[in-house]
C-alpha positions in Angstrom: -6.9 -19.7 -25.8 -3.7 -19.0 -27.8 -4.2 -19.6 -31.5 -1.8 -21.7 -33.5 0.7 -19.8 -35.6 -0.6 -18.6 -39.0 2.6 -19.8 -40.7 4.0 -23.3 -40.2 7.0 -24.7 -42.0 8.5 -28.2 -41.8 12.0 -28.1 -40.4 14.0 -30.4 -42.6 17.0 -30.2 -40.3 15.0 -31.3 -37.2 15.5 -34.6 -35.5 11.7 -35.0 -35.4 10.4 -36.6 -38.7 8.0 -34.5 -40.8 4.9 -36.5 -39.9 5.6 -35.8 -36.2 6.0 -32.1 -36.7 2.9 -31.9 -38.8 0.9 -34.0 -36.4 2.0 -31.9 -33.4 0.9 -28.7 -35.3 -2.6 -30.1 -36.0 -2.9 -31.5 -32.5 -2.1 -28.0 -31.1 -4.8 -26.6 -33.4 -7.4 -29.0 -31.9 -6.2 -28.3 -28.3 -6.4 -24.5 -28.7 -9.7 -24.6 -30.5 -8.4 -23.4 -33.8 -10.1 -26.6 -35.1 -13.4 -26.9 -33.2 -14.9 -30.3 -32.3 -16.8 -31.4 -35.4 -14.8 -29.2 -37.8 -13.2 -30.8 -40.8 -9.4 -30.9 -40.8 -7.4 -30.2 -43.9 -7.4 -33.2 -46.4 -4.2 -35.1 -47.2 -3.9 -33.3 -50.6 -4.4 -29.9 -48.9 -1.7 -30.7 -46.3 0.7 -31.9 -49.1 0.2 -28.7 -51.1 0.3 -26.3 -48.2 3.3 -27.8 -46.3 5.3 -29.6 -49.1 5.1 -33.0 -47.6 4.5 -36.4 -49.2 1.1 -38.1 -49.2 2.3 -40.8 -46.8 3.7 -38.1 -44.4 0.3 -36.3 -44.4 -1.5 -39.6 -44.0 0.6 -40.6 -41.0 0.2 -37.2 -39.3 -3.6 -37.5 -39.6 -3.5 -41.2 -38.7 -1.7 -40.3 -35.4 -4.6 -37.9 -34.5 -7.2 -40.6 -35.3 -5.3 -43.3 -33.3 -5.2 -40.9 -30.3 -8.9 -40.2 -30.5 -8.4 -36.5 -31.5 -10.0 -37.0 -34.9 -12.3 -39.3 -36.7 -12.7 -40.4 -40.3 -16.2 -40.0 -41.8 -16.8 -42.0 -44.9 -16.6 -39.9 -48.0 -16.5 -36.7 -46.0 -13.0 -36.4 -44.6 -11.4 -36.2 -41.2 -13.0 -34.2 -38.4 -11.7 -33.0 -35.0 -13.5 -34.6 -32.1 -13.4 -34.8 -28.3 -10.9 -37.0 -26.6 -12.2 -40.4 -25.5 -13.3 -42.1 -28.8 -12.5 -45.8 -28.8 -10.7 -47.5 -31.6 -9.8 -51.0 -32.7 -6.3 -52.3 -33.3 -6.0 -54.9 -36.1 -3.8 -58.0 -35.8 -1.0 -58.2 -38.4 0.1 -61.7 -37.3 -1.3 -63.1 -40.6 1.0 -60.9 -42.6 4.0 -61.8 -40.5 3.1 -65.5 -40.8 3.0 -65.1 -44.6 6.4 -63.5 -44.6 7.9 -66.0 -42.1 6.6 -69.1 -43.8 9.3 -71.9 -43.8 9.1 -72.2 -47.6 9.2 -68.5 -48.3 11.8 -67.3 -50.8 12.2 -64.1 -52.7 12.9 -63.8 -56.4 14.3 -60.5 -57.8 12.6 -59.7 -61.1 14.1 -56.3 -61.8 16.6 -53.8 -60.4 16.8 -50.8 -62.7 18.7 -47.6 -61.8 16.9 -44.3 -62.5 16.6 -40.7 -61.5 13.7 -39.7 -59.2 11.0 -37.8 -61.0 8.8 -35.4 -59.1 6.4 -38.0 -57.8 9.2 -40.4 -56.5 11.2 -37.5 -55.1 8.1 -36.3 -53.1 7.4 -39.8 -51.7 11.0 -40.3 -50.8 11.2 -36.7 -49.4 14.3 -36.0 -51.5 15.3 -33.9 -54.5 14.2 -34.5 -58.1 16.9 -36.3 -60.0 18.2 -38.2 -57.0 19.7 -41.6 -57.8 17.2 -44.4 -57.1 16.6 -48.0 -58.1 13.3 -49.5 -59.2 13.0 -53.0 -57.7 10.4 -55.7 -58.5 10.2 -58.9 -56.4 7.9 -61.8 -56.0 7.7 -64.0 -52.9 7.1 -67.8 -53.4 6.0 -70.4 -50.9 7.5 -73.4 -52.6 6.4 -72.8 -56.2 3.3 -70.8 -55.3 3.6 -67.0 -55.7 2.0 -65.3 -52.7 3.2 -61.7 -52.8 4.4 -59.1 -55.4 6.4 -56.0 -54.5 7.5 -53.0 -56.6 9.4 -50.2 -54.9 11.7 -47.2 -55.5 14.7 -47.2 -53.3 17.6 -44.8 -52.8 20.6 -46.1 -54.7 22.7 -46.0 -51.6 20.7 -48.8 -50.0 19.3 -50.6 -53.1 21.6 -53.6 -52.7 20.6 -54.0 -49.0 17.0 -53.7 -50.0 17.3 -56.3 -52.8 19.3 -58.8 -50.7 17.0 -58.5 -47.6 14.0 -58.7 -49.9 10.4 -58.7 -49.0 11.0 -60.6 -45.8 12.5 -57.5 -44.3 8.9 -56.3 -43.5 8.7 -59.2 -41.0 11.5 -57.9 -38.8 9.9 -54.4 -38.9 6.5 -55.8 -37.9 8.2 -57.6 -35.0 10.0 -54.4 -34.0 13.4 -55.8 -34.7 15.1 -52.9 -36.4 18.0 -53.8 -38.7 20.2 -51.3 -40.4 19.6 -49.4 -42.6 15.9 -49.9 -42.5 14.7 -49.3 -38.9 11.1 -48.3 -39.3 8.4 -47.4 -41.6 4.8 -46.6 -42.5 2.4 -49.0 -44.1 -1.1 -48.5 -45.3 -3.5 -51.3 -46.1 -5.9 -50.9 -49.0 -8.4 -53.0 -50.9 -7.2 -53.7 -54.4 -8.0 -55.7 -57.6 -5.2 -57.4 -59.6 -4.2 -55.8 -62.9 -2.8 -57.8 -65.8 0.9 -57.8 -64.6 0.0 -58.6 -61.0 -2.4 -61.4 -62.0 0.1 -63.0 -64.3 2.9 -63.0 -61.6 0.6 -64.2 -58.8 -1.2 -66.7 -61.0 -4.6 -65.3 -60.3 -7.4 -64.1 -62.6 -7.3 -60.5 -63.6 -9.6 -58.4 -61.4 -9.3 -60.8 -58.4 -9.6 -59.2 -55.0 -6.3 -58.5 -53.3 -4.7 -56.5 -50.5 -2.3 -53.7 -51.4 0.1 -52.4 -48.8 1.8 -49.1 -49.5 5.1 -48.9 -47.7 7.4 -46.1 -46.9 10.6 -47.3 -45.1 12.9 -45.1 -43.0 16.5 -45.2 -41.7 17.8 -44.4 -38.3 18.0 -40.7 -39.0 14.3 -40.6 -40.1 15.3 -40.3 -43.8 12.9 -42.0 -46.2 14.9 -44.8 -48.0 12.2 -46.7 -49.9 8.7 -46.3 -51.2 6.5 -48.8 -53.0 3.6 -51.3 -52.9 3.2 -54.9 -51.9 0.3 -56.9 -53.4 -1.2 -60.1 -51.8 -4.1 -62.1 -53.1 -7.1 -61.5 -50.9 -7.7 -65.1 -49.9 -4.3 -65.4 -48.4 -4.6 -62.8 -45.7 -7.0 -61.8 -42.8 -6.8 -59.0 -40.3 -8.8 -59.9 -37.1 -9.5 -57.5 -34.3 -11.4 -57.6 -31.0 -14.4 -55.5 -30.1 -14.7 -54.6 -26.4 -12.3 -55.3 -23.5 -13.1 -58.9 -22.8 -12.1 -60.7 -26.0 -9.7 -63.5 -25.2 -6.3 -63.2 -27.0 -6.5 -66.8 -28.1 -9.8 -66.1 -29.9 -8.0 -63.5 -32.0 -5.3 -66.0 -32.8 -7.9 -68.5 -34.1 -9.6 -65.9 -36.3 
């Protein structure tokens, strides 16, 4: 077997996005035996430090391996290389899309503040420190009921489009209806509890369970345009999935 190269560098001028380059490198390592079945793969932090990528880029690269059955997550232990053929479940995001497409949904812009990207923001947006960005805060209402809160850092060049399209822009991305300048993205779902600011805006008790969706949105040239978080009260959203091959689709729709 031919070992993977000892030195790997992300090509920032390549048409392929960084997560794809990193994922291909790790996949080659598994295929050639550089990472043996059952061996722990580098952690997200290790990948970020070694290859100079953002946490979301490292997470998506690993996520691609997991979704293809080439790696598995072990609770509290990391991600491990495994033999091809592991099954996986795909969760239904129709509930989120329904929340965004509600007939009474409307966005309210709370803040739009120009600023220069610090080291953290620059890393997540895959740009240089000091780049012009805009900090945006928005809340989505269904009638008078607040259902969703978003805070994000967006490149200044697309900040107006981001603010005008608002939170509902996620709906078109979930439906695979790419609209310029945001044509794709990465989202990660996490369990969350509301802090003081979130609870006040969403009219829920502090510490209430919630869903937090970290988003990283890209343009047509695979450039990161926006990075931030969407917070939704836990009781407003469910993510059903089927187990096995014979689950009727309408059963998932009723879940």
